[in-house]
Backbone as CSV, one residue per row, in Angstrom:
resi,resn,N_x,N_y,N_z,CA_x,CA_y,CA_z,C_x,C_y,C_z
1,MET,13.732,-11.750,-66.944,12.829,-10.616,-67.124,11.370,-11.042,-66.933
2,ALA,11.039,-12.204,-67.498,9.667,-12.692,-67.348,9.346,-12.958,-65.890
3,LEU,10.319,-13.514,-65.168,10.112,-13.779,-63.742,9.908,-12.483,-62.980
4,ALA,10.671,-11.457,-63.342,10.530,-10.165,-62.680,9.171,-9.546,-62.962
5,ALA,8.665,-9.738,-64.165,7.381,-9.151,-64.549,6.216,-9.763,-63.798
6,THR,6.395,-10.983,-63.286,5.293,-11.663,-62.613,5.560,-11.932,-61.138
7,THR,6.612,-11.358,-60.601,6.974,-11.656,-59.217,5.941,-11.138,-58.223
8,MET,5.119,-10.169,-58.633,4.114,-9.597,-57.735,2.729,-10.180,-57.968
9,HIS,2.637,-11.333,-58.651,1.318,-11.813,-59.060,0.404,-12.129,-57.876
10,ARG,0.951,-12.543,-56.753,0.116,-12.841,-55.586,-0.454,-11.580,-54.949
11,ARG,0.179,-10.441,-55.183,-0.277,-9.197,-54.563,-1.248,-8.430,-55.454
12,LEU,-1.521,-8.956,-56.632,-2.395,-8.274,-57.576,-3.779,-8.903,-57.571
13,PRO,-4.805,-8.157,-57.956,-6.115,-8.778,-58.164,-5.964,-9.910,-59.174
14,PRO,-6.587,-11.057,-58.948,-6.327,-12.223,-59.802,-6.630,-12.004,-61.278
15,ARG,-7.671,-11.214,-61.595,-7.956,-10.962,-63.012,-6.810,-10.177,-63.650
16,PHE,-6.288,-9.185,-62.910,-5.162,-8.390,-63.403,-3.918,-9.261,-63.534
17,ALA,-3.677,-10.104,-62.534,-2.497,-10.979,-62.563,-2.573,-11.970,-63.715
18,THR,-3.763,-12.502,-63.983,-3.928,-13.444,-65.090,-3.606,-12.784,-66.420
19,ALA,-4.113,-11.570,-66.613,-3.836,-10.853,-67.862,-2.344,-10.543,-67.996
20,LEU,-1.713,-10.137,-66.899,-0.290,-9.800,-66.922,0.562,-11.013,-67.281
21,ILE,0.292,-12.139,-66.629,1.092,-13.331,-66.875,0.844,-13.867,-68.279
22,THR,-0.401,-13.803,-68.730,-0.705,-14.272,-70.086,0.056,-13.453,-71.118
23,PHE,0.044,-12.136,-70.965,0.755,-11.259,-71.896,2.256,-11.548,-71.877
24,THR,2.800,-11.710,-70.672,4.231,-12.024,-70.542,4.558,-13.359,-71.188
25,LEU,3.706,-14.329,-70.953,3.933,-15.667,-71.494,3.922,-15.651,-73.020
26,VAL,2.977,-14.928,-73.592,2.905,-14.842,-75.054,4.169,-14.200,-75.620
27,LEU,4.652,-13.157,-74.964,5.879,-12.502,-75.428,7.075,-13.455,-75.375
28,VAL,7.199,-14.161,-74.267,8.336,-15.062,-74.114,8.265,-16.192,-75.138
29,VAL,7.090,-16.751,-75.349,6.941,-17.841,-76.322,7.230,-17.335,-77.733
30,ALA,6.778,-16.113,-78.028,7.025,-15.539,-79.353,8.507,-15.429,-79.653
31,ALA,9.335,-15.277,-78.620,10.778,-15.234,-78.820,11.396,-16.622,-78.751
32,ALA,10.917,-17.474,-77.842,11.574,-18.760,-77.599,11.330,-19.768,-78.713
33,VAL,10.100,-19.837,-79.223,9.797,-20.845,-80.247,10.574,-20.585,-81.543
34,PRO,10.537,-19.353,-82.118,11.351,-19.128,-83.319,12.843,-19.350,-83.074
35,THR,13.315,-18.978,-81.902,14.729,-19.181,-81.599,15.081,-20.664,-81.593
36,THR,14.201,-21.488,-81.017,14.428,-22.932,-81.014,14.454,-23.490,-82.427
37,VAL,13.540,-23.021,-83.267,13.511,-23.472,-84.661,14.785,-23.055,-85.383
38,VAL,15.221,-21.820,-85.179,16.441,-21.329,-85.821,17.649,-22.177,-85.401
39,LEU,17.761,-22.474,-84.118,18.873,-23.286,-83.635,18.840,-24.682,-84.244
40,ALA,17.627,-25.257,-84.331,17.509,-26.599,-84.907,17.911,-26.614,-86.378
41,VAL,17.458,-25.607,-87.131,17.815,-25.536,-88.548,19.304,-25.273,-88.710
42,ALA,19.867,-24.439,-87.843,21.300,-24.164,-87.892,22.103,-25.439,-87.667
43,PHE,21.658,-26.263,-86.725,22.352,-27.532,-86.490,22.221,-28.455,-87.696
44,ALA,20.999,-28.508,-88.270,20.795,-29.365,-89.433,21.670,-28.929,-90.601
45,GLY,21.948,-27.633,-90.691,22.779,-27.128,-91.781,24.203,-27.629,-91.736
46,HIS,24.641,-28.127,-90.604,26.006,-28.630,-90.469,26.094,-30.133,-90.673
47,THR,24.967,-30.778,-90.863,24.992,-32.230,-91.016,25.280,-32.607,-92.461
48,PRO,25.843,-33.781,-92.687,26.182,-34.196,-94.053,24.959,-34.468,-94.923
49,TRP,23.761,-34.526,-94.321,22.571,-34.793,-95.113,22.098,-33.556,-95.881
50,PHE,22.624,-32.404,-95.558,22.281,-31.184,-96.289,23.294,-30.981,-97.413
51,ASP,22.790,-30.533,-98.570,23.679,-30.310,-99.711,24.641,-29.158,-99.466
52,ARG,24.201,-28.195,-98.669,25.056,-27.059,-98.384,24.870,-26.638,-96.936
53,GLN,25.854,-26.007,-96.410,25.778,-25.575,-95.025,25.166,-24.188,-94.935
54,ILE,24.635,-23.912,-93.763,24.023,-22.602,-93.528,25.061,-21.702,-92.885
55,GLU,25.498,-20.751,-93.646,26.562,-19.881,-93.162,26.132,-19.078,-91.936
56,TRP,24.827,-18.897,-91.751,24.337,-18.078,-90.634,24.845,-18.572,-89.294
57,CYS,24.949,-19.893,-89.162,25.332,-20.435,-87.862,26.835,-20.644,-87.747
58,MET,27.587,-20.295,-88.789,29.039,-20.468,-88.742,29.757,-19.168,-88.396
59,HIS,29.113,-18.066,-88.635,29.747,-16.784,-88.438,28.905,-15.932,-87.490
60,THR,29.478,-14.863,-87.051,28.753,-13.960,-86.174,27.788,-13.112,-86.976
61,ILE,26.700,-12.702,-86.326,25.734,-11.777,-86.912,25.692,-10.565,-85.997
62,GLY,26.207,-9.465,-86.473,26.257,-8.296,-85.609,27.188,-8.575,-84.442
63,ASP,26.631,-8.454,-83.234,27.438,-8.649,-82.032,27.304,-10.052,-81.457
64,HIS,26.615,-10.953,-82.189,26.360,-12.279,-81.640,27.507,-13.232,-81.936
65,GLU,27.684,-14.167,-81.024,28.692,-15.200,-81.199,28.108,-16.352,-82.015
66,PRO,28.966,-17.215,-82.569,28.455,-18.387,-83.286,27.610,-19.256,-82.366
67,VAL,26.652,-19.970,-82.939,25.771,-20.826,-82.161,26.554,-22.022,-81.634
68,PRO,26.556,-22.265,-80.316,27.242,-23.443,-79.782,26.628,-24.727,-80.338
69,THR,27.469,-25.660,-80.696,26.984,-26.899,-81.297,26.059,-27.654,-80.350
70,TRP,26.425,-27.712,-79.076,25.599,-28.468,-78.131,24.210,-27.875,-77.987
71,LEU,24.120,-26.529,-78.034,22.831,-25.879,-77.899,21.975,-26.123,-79.136
72,ALA,22.590,-26.019,-80.311,21.847,-26.273,-81.544,21.388,-27.724,-81.609
73,ALA,22.252,-28.665,-81.175,21.876,-30.080,-81.181,20.723,-30.335,-80.224
74,LEU,20.747,-29.685,-79.061,19.657,-29.842,-78.090,18.340,-29.330,-78.663
75,ALA,18.382,-28.187,-79.340,17.170,-27.640,-79.956,16.649,-28.565,-81.045
76,ALA,17.552,-29.108,-81.864,17.137,-30.014,-82.937,16.516,-31.289,-82.380
77,ALA,17.056,-31.785,-81.257,16.513,-32.998,-80.651,15.158,-32.736,-79.991
78,TRP,15.011,-31.534,-79.414,13.778,-31.248,-78.685,12.614,-30.908,-79.613
79,LEU,12.890,-30.372,-80.787,11.826,-29.893,-81.660,10.778,-30.972,-81.954
80,PRO,11.139,-32.175,-82.392,10.097,-33.194,-82.629,9.437,-33.671,-81.342
81,ILE,10.211,-33.727,-80.256,9.622,-34.155,-78.981,8.573,-33.150,-78.523
82,GLY,8.922,-31.861,-78.592,7.960,-30.830,-78.213,6.728,-30.848,-79.095
83,GLY,6.922,-31.115,-80.392,5.781,-31.190,-81.299,4.817,-32.297,-80.918
84,VAL,5.360,-33.452,-80.548,4.515,-34.576,-80.135,3.773,-34.240,-78.847
85,ARG,4.454,-33.617,-77.905,3.826,-33.247,-76.635,2.703,-32.245,-76.845
86,VAL,2.927,-31.273,-77.709,1.885,-30.289,-78.008,0.688,-30.964,-78.667
87,ALA,0.949,-31.882,-79.587,-0.146,-32.596,-80.254,-0.987,-33.371,-79.246
88,ARG,-0.371,-33.929,-78.225,-1.118,-34.659,-77.202,-2.032,-33.729,-76.418
89,VAL,-1.531,-32.535,-76.103,-2.367,-31.566,-75.389,-3.554,-31.156,-76.247
90,VAL,-3.318,-30.937,-77.537,-4.401,-30.552,-78.445,-5.442,-31.667,-78.533
91,ARG,-5.004,-32.905,-78.650,-5.946,-34.028,-78.732,-6.762,-34.156,-77.450
92,ALA,-6.101,-33.974,-76.300,-6.822,-34.057,-75.027,-7.874,-32.965,-74.934
93,ARG,-7.531,-31.778,-75.384,-8.482,-30.659,-75.374,-9.693,-30.978,-76.255
94,ARG,-9.443,-31.484,-77.454,-10.546,-31.804,-78.361,-11.415,-32.923,-77.813
95,ARG,-10.811,-33.873,-77.134,-11.570,-34.995,-76.591,-12.481,-34.555,-75.449
96,LEU,-12.018,-33.603,-74.654,-12.771,-33.186,-73.471,-13.664,-31.975,-73.714
97,ALA,-13.454,-31.276,-74.836,-14.164,-30.019,-75.067,-15.676,-30.227,-75.106
98,CYS,-16.362,-29.327,-74.440,-17.834,-29.336,-74.410,-18.316,-28.048,-75.087
99,ARG,-18.920,-28.187,-76.261,-19.317,-27.008,-77.042,-20.742,-26.554,-76.771
100,ASP,-21.577,-27.436,-76.275,-22.986,-27.100,-76.044,-23.233,-26.893,-74.552
101,HIS,-23.987,-25.848,-74.247,-24.338,-25.580,-72.855,-25.294,-26.669,-72.358
102,GLY,-25.138,-27.020,-71.130,-26.001,-28.044,-70.567,-26.088,-27.904,-69.062
103,PRO,-26.923,-28.713,-68.440,-27.080,-28.634,-66.978,-25.882,-29.222,-66.262
104,LEU,-25.860,-28.966,-64.965,-24.839,-29.544,-64.107,-24.904,-31.070,-64.185
105,VAL,-23.747,-31.688,-64.303,-23.672,-33.148,-64.369,-23.184,-33.674,-63.029
106,VAL,-23.977,-34.528,-62.415,-23.587,-35.181,-61.165,-23.229,-36.619,-61.494
107,ALA,-21.950,-36.918,-61.418,-21.470,-38.255,-61.756,-21.604,-39.181,-60.562
108,ASP,-22.133,-40.358,-60.821,-22.284,-41.360,-59.761,-20.931,-42.023,-59.545
109,ASP,-20.104,-41.355,-58.763,-18.731,-41.803,-58.576,-18.330,-41.525,-57.134
110,PRO,-17.839,-42.521,-56.419,-17.444,-42.289,-55.016,-16.199,-41.415,-54.880
111,ALA,-15.408,-41.271,-55.955,-14.219,-40.417,-55.884,-14.668,-38.956,-55.813
112,PRO,-14.138,-38.176,-54.858,-14.580,-36.784,-54.713,-13.872,-35.846,-55.688
113,TYR,-14.612,-35.152,-56.526,-14.018,-34.165,-57.432,-15.099,-33.237,-57.962
114,ALA,-14.657,-32.071,-58.405,-15.513,-31.092,-59.079,-14.648,-30.418,-60.124
115,VAL,-15.042,-30.476,-61.387,-14.239,-29.922,-62.479,-15.147,-29.193,-63.456
116,THR,-14.545,-28.263,-64.187,-15.219,-27.573,-65.280,-14.582,-28.039,-66.573
117,MET,-15.377,-28.601,-67.462,-14.855,-29.116,-68.714,-14.488,-27.967,-69.644
118,PRO,-13.460,-28.146,-70.476,-13.078,-27.088,-71.412,-14.110,-26.914,-72.519
119,GLY,-14.037,-25.771,-73.201,-14.973,-25.491,-74.274,-15.980,-24.432,-73.881
120,ARG,-16.656,-23.875,-74.902,-17.596,-22.785,-74.621,-18.834,-23.253,-73.866
121,GLY,-19.075,-24.569,-73.840,-20.224,-25.075,-73.091,-20.054,-24.915,-71.594
122,GLY,-18.813,-25.007,-71.120,-18.547,-24.814,-69.696,-19.275,-25.799,-68.799
123,ARG,-19.364,-27.048,-69.217,-20.077,-28.059,-68.432,-19.363,-28.326,-67.115
124,ILE,-20.118,-28.279,-66.026,-19.574,-28.552,-64.694,-19.929,-29.983,-64.307
125,VAL,-18.922,-30.709,-63.843,-19.122,-32.094,-63.428,-18.686,-32.228,-61.970
126,VAL,-19.590,-32.706,-61.152,-19.267,-32.979,-59.747,-19.651,-34.422,-59.446
127,SER,-18.937,-35.016,-58.529,-19.210,-36.410,-58.190,-20.100,-36.500,-56.962
128,THR,-20.811,-37.604,-56.882,-21.625,-37.831,-55.686,-20.726,-37.988,-54.461
129,GLY,-19.508,-38.487,-54.672,-18.582,-38.634,-53.563,-18.255,-37.314,-52.905
130,LEU,-18.170,-36.239,-53.714,-17.890,-34.918,-53.145,-19.147,-34.305,-52.552
131,MET,-20.255,-34.375,-53.275,-21.496,-33.757,-52.798,-21.954,-34.371,-51.476
132,ASP,-21.755,-35.668,-51.324,-22.168,-36.326,-50.074,-21.303,-35.900,-48.900
133,SER,-20.137,-35.323,-49.173,-19.218,-34.910,-48.110,-19.432,-33.465,-47.683
134,LEU,-20.291,-32.724,-48.399,-20.476,-31.303,-48.142,-21.916,-31.011,-47.740
135,ASP,-22.086,-29.963,-46.945,-23.449,-29.515,-46.672,-23.886,-28.576,-47.804
136,GLU,-25.104,-28.087,-47.707,-25.678,-27.289,-48.806,-24.877,-26.010,-49.062
137,ARG,-24.441,-25.349,-48.011,-23.705,-24.096,-48.179,-22.321,-24.340,-48.769
138,GLU,-21.660,-25.402,-48.320,-20.339,-25.725,-48.865,-20.439,-26.118,-50.329
139,ALA,-21.485,-26.859,-50.678,-21.680,-27.234,-52.081,-21.895,-25.995,-52.945
140,ALA,-22.578,-24.990,-52.406,-22.803,-23.755,-53.154,-21.485,-23.043,-53.451
141,VAL,-20.530,-23.104,-52.508,-19.216,-22.500,-52.730,-18.500,-23.199,-53.878
142,VAL,-18.504,-24.519,-53.858,-17.838,-25.285,-54.916,-18.452,-24.977,-56.272
143,LEU,-19.766,-24.934,-56.333,-20.438,-24.668,-57.611,-20.198,-23.235,-58.080
144,ALA,-20.119,-22.295,-57.144,-19.826,-20.906,-57.531,-18.420,-20.793,-58.097
145,HIS,-17.484,-21.521,-57.507,-16.108,-21.533,-58.015,-16.067,-22.104,-59.433
146,GLU,-16.704,-23.229,-59.634,-16.697,-23.854,-60.962,-17.459,-23.004,-61.981
147,ALA,-18.534,-22.354,-61.542,-19.289,-21.482,-62.450,-18.434,-20.306,-62.917
148,ALA,-17.551,-19.819,-62.048,-16.634,-18.740,-62.451,-15.677,-19.224,-63.528
149,HIS,-15.186,-20.442,-63.387,-14.320,-21.006,-64.427,-15.054,-21.013,-65.774
150,ALA,-16.308,-21.430,-65.746,-17.068,-21.524,-66.990,-17.405,-20.144,-67.547
151,ARG,-17.811,-19.230,-66.690,-18.262,-17.903,-67.147,-17.120,-17.098,-67.749
152,PHE,-15.949,-17.180,-67.149,-14.813,-16.383,-67.617,-13.897,-17.148,-68.568
153,ARG,-14.320,-18.329,-68.992,-13.566,-19.155,-69.938,-12.112,-19.355,-69.490
154,HIS,-11.980,-19.770,-68.251,-10.647,-20.032,-67.726,-9.970,-21.205,-68.421
155,ASP,-10.763,-22.038,-69.107,-10.171,-23.160,-69.815,-9.186,-22.699,-70.884
156,ARG,-9.395,-21.494,-71.426,-8.460,-20.977,-72.424,-7.084,-20.718,-71.821
157,PHE,-7.059,-20.185,-70.610,-5.778,-19.943,-69.947,-5.099,-21.266,-69.576
158,VAL,-5.889,-22.229,-69.115,-5.341,-23.537,-68.768,-4.797,-24.220,-70.022
159,TYR,-5.509,-24.056,-71.138,-5.065,-24.630,-72.407,-3.738,-24.013,-72.843
160,LEU,-3.639,-22.695,-72.740,-2.398,-22.020,-73.083,-1.254,-22.519,-72.206
161,ALA,-1.512,-22.653,-70.920,-0.474,-23.141,-70.007,-0.036,-24.550,-70.382
162,GLY,-0.990,-25.390,-70.763,-0.655,-26.756,-71.157,0.177,-26.807,-72.423
163,LEU,-0.169,-25.971,-73.404,0.593,-25.936,-74.653,2.022,-25.462,-74.417
164,VAL,2.163,-24.408,-73.617,3.485,-23.855,-73.364,4.339,-24.844,-72.573
165,THR,3.760,-25.475,-71.572,4.515,-26.443,-70.784,4.964,-27.616,-71.648
166,ALA,4.098,-28.029,-72.578,4.458,-29.135,-73.461,5.585,-28.749,-74.405
167,ALA,5.514,-27.539,-74.948,6.511,-27.109,-75.927,7.802,-26.644,-75.278
168,LEU,7.683,-25.920,-74.170,8.859,-25.328,-73.529,8.775,-25.544,-72.018
169,PRO,9.150,-26.721,-71.534,9.038,-27.013,-70.099,9.809,-26.042,-69.216
170,VAL,10.817,-25.363,-69.764,11.598,-24.437,-68.943,10.751,-23.254,-68.474
171,LEU,9.585,-23.064,-69.082,8.710,-21.960,-68.687,7.677,-22.394,-67.651
172,TRP,7.948,-23.507,-66.968,6.987,-24.012,-65.983,6.676,-22.979,-64.913
173,PHE,7.656,-22.148,-64.541,7.426,-21.174,-63.472,6.379,-20.144,-63.898
174,LEU,6.287,-19.848,-65.205,5.268,-18.914,-65.682,3.906,-19.593,-65.802
175,THR,3.878,-20.809,-66.339,2.597,-21.487,-66.504,1.973,-21.819,-65.154
176,ARG,2.795,-22.123,-64.170,2.246,-22.385,-62.827,1.651,-21.116,-62.231
177,ARG,2.298,-19.982,-62.449,1.745,-18.717,-61.978,0.415,-18.420,-62.674
178,LEU,0.325,-18.755,-63.946,-0.919,-18.522,-64.673,-2.046,-19.379,-64.107
179,ARG,-1.793,-20.641,-63.895,-2.818,-21.526,-63.333,-3.238,-21.069,-61.928
180,PHE,-2.255,-20.659,-61.140,-2.559,-20.208,-59.785,-3.454,-18.969,-59.817
181,SER,-3.153,-18.026,-60.692,-3.948,-16.803,-60.783,-5.365,-17.101,-61.254
182,VAL,-5.512,-18.069,-62.152,-6.844,-18.466,-62.612,-7.653,-19.038,-61.457
183,GLU,-7.021,-19.897,-60.642,-7.730,-20.457,-59.491,-8.090,-19.366,-58.489
184,ARG,-7.186,-18.427,-58.278,-7.493,-17.301,-57.382,-8.671,-16.497,-57.903
185,TRP,-8.718,-16.304,-59.213,-9.827,-15.564,-59.837,-11.154,-16.250,-59.514
186,ALA,-11.202,-17.564,-59.657,-12.432,-18.293,-59.349,-12.734,-18.260,-57.850
187,ASP,-11.688,-18.316,-57.014,-11.901,-18.222,-55.567,-12.537,-16.884,-55.190
188,GLU,-11.998,-15.804,-55.754,-12.521,-14.476,-55.439,-13.949,-14.311,-55.947
189,SER,-14.244,-14.884,-57.112,-15.609,-14.819,-57.633,-16.572,-15.577,-56.731
190,ALA,-16.137,-16.736,-56.231,-16.982,-17.499,-55.308,-17.199,-16.731,-54.011
191,ALA,-16.155,-16.033,-53.535,-16.284,-15.247,-52.312,-17.282,-14.101,-52.501
192,GLU,-17.246,-13.468,-53.687,-18.197,-12.399,-53.968,-19.625,-12.946,-54.031
193,THR,-19.791,-14.124,-54.613,-21.121,-14.725,-54.742,-21.673,-15.144,-53.383
194,CYS,-20.825,-15.752,-52.567,-21.269,-16.280,-51.282,-21.221,-15.244,-50.162
195,GLY,-20.431,-14.177,-50.353,-20.386,-13.096,-49.380,-19.597,-13.378,-48.117
196,ASP,-18.762,-14.423,-48.105,-18.010,-14.753,-46.893,-16.672,-15.355,-47.299
197,ARG,-15.619,-14.537,-47.303,-14.311,-15.010,-47.738,-13.776,-16.111,-46.828
198,GLN,-13.982,-15.951,-45.532,-13.468,-16.938,-44.591,-14.134,-18.291,-44.806
199,PHE,-15.422,-18.309,-45.055,-16.119,-19.578,-45.266,-15.644,-20.250,-46.553
200,VAL,-15.394,-19.448,-47.585,-14.866,-20.008,-48.831,-13.494,-20.628,-48.583
201,ALA,-12.661,-19.951,-47.781,-11.330,-20.485,-47.460,-11.447,-21.807,-46.703
202,VAL,-12.357,-21.860,-45.738,-12.546,-23.090,-44.949,-13.044,-24.218,-45.850
203,THR,-13.966,-23.908,-46.737,-14.493,-24.925,-47.656,-13.404,-25.440,-48.582
204,LEU,-12.574,-24.524,-49.076,-11.470,-24.923,-49.936,-10.529,-25.880,-49.211
205,GLY,-10.210,-25.552,-47.963,-9.355,-26.438,-47.183,-9.997,-27.792,-46.935
206,LYS,-11.288,-27.799,-46.665,-11.987,-29.061,-46.417,-11.990,-29.941,-47.656
207,VAL,-12.297,-29.344,-48.812,-12.346,-30.122,-50.051,-10.960,-30.645,-50.405
208,ALA,-9.934,-29.852,-50.136,-8.571,-30.286,-50.451,-8.195,-31.539,-49.676
209,LEU,-8.761,-31.709,-48.480,-8.433,-32.880,-47.665,-9.106,-34.144,-48.172
210,ILE,-10.187,-33.989,-48.955,-10.907,-35.168,-49.438,-10.826,-35.331,-50.940
211,ASP,-10.456,-34.260,-51.669,-10.401,-34.316,-53.133,-9.012,-34.800,-53.554
212,THR,-8.906,-36.088,-53.815,-7.623,-36.676,-54.205,-7.602,-37.132,-55.654
213,ALA,-8.684,-36.903,-56.395,-8.745,-37.368,-57.781,-7.967,-36.413,-58.688
214,PRO,-7.128,-36.953,-59.608,-6.430,-36.079,-60.563,-7.408,-35.456,-61.539
215,VAL,-7.180,-34.211,-61.937,-8.065,-33.535,-62.878,-7.247,-33.052,-64.067
216,ALA,-7.887,-33.036,-65.238,-7.198,-32.623,-66.454,-7.296,-31.124,-66.683
217,TRP,-8.351,-30.503,-66.152,-8.522,-29.080,-66.419,-8.744,-28.334,-65.119
218,ALA,-9.739,-27.483,-65.051,-9.902,-26.611,-63.888,-10.709,-27.325,-62.810
219,GLY,-10.070,-27.608,-61.682,-10.744,-28.240,-60.573,-10.708,-27.350,-59.341
220,PHE,-11.551,-27.662,-58.352,-11.699,-26.774,-57.204,-10.459,-26.756,-56.323
221,ALA,-9.863,-27.900,-56.081,-8.749,-27.951,-55.121,-7.551,-28.665,-55.737
222,ASN,-7.032,-28.110,-56.824,-5.961,-28.827,-57.518,-4.676,-28.033,-57.672
223,LEU,-4.513,-26.911,-56.962,-3.276,-26.157,-57.121,-3.024,-25.260,-55.916
224,ASN,-1.958,-25.508,-55.187,-1.474,-24.654,-54.109,-2.605,-24.168,-53.204
225,VAL,-3.282,-25.119,-52.598,-4.424,-24.777,-51.754,-4.001,-23.904,-50.580
226,PHE,-2.844,-24.183,-49.990,-2.396,-23.403,-48.834,-2.291,-21.921,-49.196
227,GLY,-1.657,-21.619,-50.330,-1.517,-20.225,-50.740,-2.845,-19.574,-51.028
228,ARG,-3.755,-20.306,-51.640,-5.075,-19.745,-51.959,-5.887,-19.489,-50.690
229,VAL,-5.811,-20.410,-49.734,-6.529,-20.211,-48.472,-5.975,-18.990,-47.742
230,ARG,-4.663,-18.865,-47.721,-4.046,-17.723,-47.031,-4.497,-16.404,-47.651
231,LEU,-4.578,-16.340,-48.969,-4.990,-15.100,-49.633,-6.474,-14.816,-49.413
232,LEU,-7.285,-15.868,-49.298,-8.705,-15.655,-49.018,-8.934,-15.133,-47.611
233,LEU,-8.030,-15.453,-46.699,-8.159,-14.973,-45.320,-7.632,-13.548,-45.157
234,MET,-7.085,-12.997,-46.230,-6.604,-11.617,-46.232,-7.605,-10.743,-46.987
235,PRO,-7.549,-9.420,-46.812,-8.424,-8.545,-47.591,-8.145,-8.685,-49.086
236,PRO,-9.132,-8.434,-49.931,-8.913,-8.547,-51.380,-7.787,-7.636,-51.845
237,ALA,-7.012,-8.109,-52.804,-5.896,-7.324,-53.340,-6.413,-6.132,-54.131
238,SER,-5.678,-5.042,-54.076,-6.029,-3.830,-54.812,-5.123,-3.688,-56.029
239,PRO,-5.592,-3.036,-57.085,-4.730,-2.807,-58.252,-3.487,-2.020,-57.846
240,PRO,-2.373,-2.232,-58.523,-1.129,-1.532,-58.147,-1.257,-0.035,-58.362
241,ARG,-0.556,0.730,-57.527,-0.527,2.175,-57.692,0.400,2.553,-58.840
242,ALA,0.502,3.831,-59.075,1.261,4.315,-60.235,2.691,3.782,-60.275
243,PRO,3.460,3.825,-59.164,4.831,3.287,-59.235,4.872,1.802,-59.590
244,GLY,3.924,1.040,-59.037,3.880,-0.385,-59.347,3.525,-0.633,-60.802
245,GLN,2.569,0.140,-61.313,2.205,-0.001,-62.715,3.375,0.359,-63.623
246,LEU,4.136,1.375,-63.218,5.304,1.776,-64.010,6.354,0.662,-64.009
247,ALA,6.577,0.052,-62.861,7.562,-1.032,-62.779,7.139,-2.220,-63.639
248,LEU,5.856,-2.546,-63.598,5.366,-3.645,-64.426,5.495,-3.312,-65.904
249,ALA,5.192,-2.063,-66.263,5.297,-1.656,-67.661,6.737,-1.734,-68.152
250,VAL,7.673,-1.327,-67.297,9.093,-1.394,-67.670,9.525,-2.849,-67.854
251,ALA,9.106,-3.719,-66.931,9.475,-5.128,-67.030,8.923,-5.746,-68.306
252,LEU,7.653,-5.462,-68.610,7.054,-5.995,-69.831,7.717,-5.400,-71.065
253,GLY,8.102,-4.128,-70.982,8.800,-3.508,-72.105,10.123,-4.192,-72.388
254,LEU,10.838,-4.563,-71.317,12.107,-5.272,-71.490,11.883,-6.642,-72.116
255,VAL,10.834,-7.341,-71.653,10.523,-8.641,-72.238,10.164,-8.480,-73.716
256,GLY,9.365,-7.449,-74.019,8.996,-7.209,-75.406,10.192,-6.884,-76.275
257,ALA,11.112,-6.082,-75.751,12.317,-5.732,-76.512,13.172,-6.966,-76.778
258,ALA,13.285,-7.832,-75.767,14.046,-9.064,-75.961,13.381,-9.952,-77.007
259,THR,12.055,-9.952,-77.027,11.328,-10.738,-78.026,11.619,-10.238,-79.433
260,VAL,11.526,-8.927,-79.626,11.786,-8.343,-80.939,13.220,-8.611,-81.373
261,GLN,14.152,-8.507,-80.433,15.552,-8.730,-80.761,15.786,-10.172,-81.227
262,GLN,15.117,-11.130,-80.598,15.259,-12.508,-81.020,14.618,-12.748,-82.382
263,LEU,13.494,-12.106,-82.639,12.805,-12.305,-83.912,13.590,-11.737,-85.091
264,THR,14.510,-10.809,-84.840,15.310,-10.262,-85.941,16.258,-11.306,-86.530
265,HIS,16.446,-12.418,-85.825,17.297,-13.480,-86.378,16.630,-14.184,-87.555
266,ILE,15.317,-14.198,-87.591,14.607,-14.962,-88.611,14.950,-14.479,-90.021
267,PRO,14.910,-13.158,-90.320,15.266,-12.724,-91.679,16.670,-13.148,-92.096
268,HIS,17.630,-13.125,-91.172,18.983,-13.568,-91.505,18.984,-15.043,-91.921
269,LEU,18.251,-15.857,-91.165,18.192,-17.272,-91.493,17.540,-17.487,-92.855
270,LEU,16.412,-16.818,-93.095,15.731,-16.964,-94.375,16.623,-16.538,-95.533
271,HIS,17.403,-15.476,-95.320,18.309,-14.999,-96.378,19.334,-16.071,-96.719
272,GLU,19.895,-16.721,-95.701,20.895,-17.752,-95.946,20.298,-18.974,-96.608
273,LEU,19.054,-19.321,-96.212,18.392,-20.505,-96.785,18.011,-20.274,-98.249
274,CYS,17.595,-19.070,-98.576,17.086,-18.779,-99.921,18.184,-18.354,-100.896
275,HIS,19.365,-18.069,-100.410,20.436,-17.635,-101.292,21.625,-18.565,-101.132
């Protein structure tokens, strides 16, 4: 359902697509994380280290079948691993976060890169290696792209994608769509600032050929450059018409209903644990 809700993300305006995928991702996580915890606790209830077993996972609840042992064991094994991975993402965010606004930072580094640091400061860092490879107009495109990341706080979306990928790697297809839409958003903002979509596309392709440095957060040429260039060479996407909006609403409604249905398991578990 989540995949269906975001299958049209390339055809939507990037700001709209980012909001759609973020909403879908939050719904899916709201169902997946509690479900993983429930499965892990259900598995623990069957181990000899517990004084009593949890009847919830031994019998059916409504129309549901008993929890498969292998699935519960997998959830129990993954829970601490996912917690450690999430903690690493949080630490990386805190280490890199820039809270105070400041001027553009030009790093004396031959490696070519341009990144926007996370945090409300939105500090932009570019290397001399990249600036020396671009003319004045191309450099303006790169800076306009990075300024869009800072102005619209795209680091929050990247942070969310990192947390979700760390906790639930199976949702990589959604987090990748989110990152792609964020980059498209910055591309479109740069095109509006510079007034030439084709030139922005050419600059993006040029930087991609020389920008080989890994980046931790939002960088100019770090995700599906071919797809972004192709979309820049096309007319800007328009918001979906009424039928498209209805289809998206139905898809999100189904995801939301599935989320609520999964969350109804929590009271049953709490009842068994407390009684």
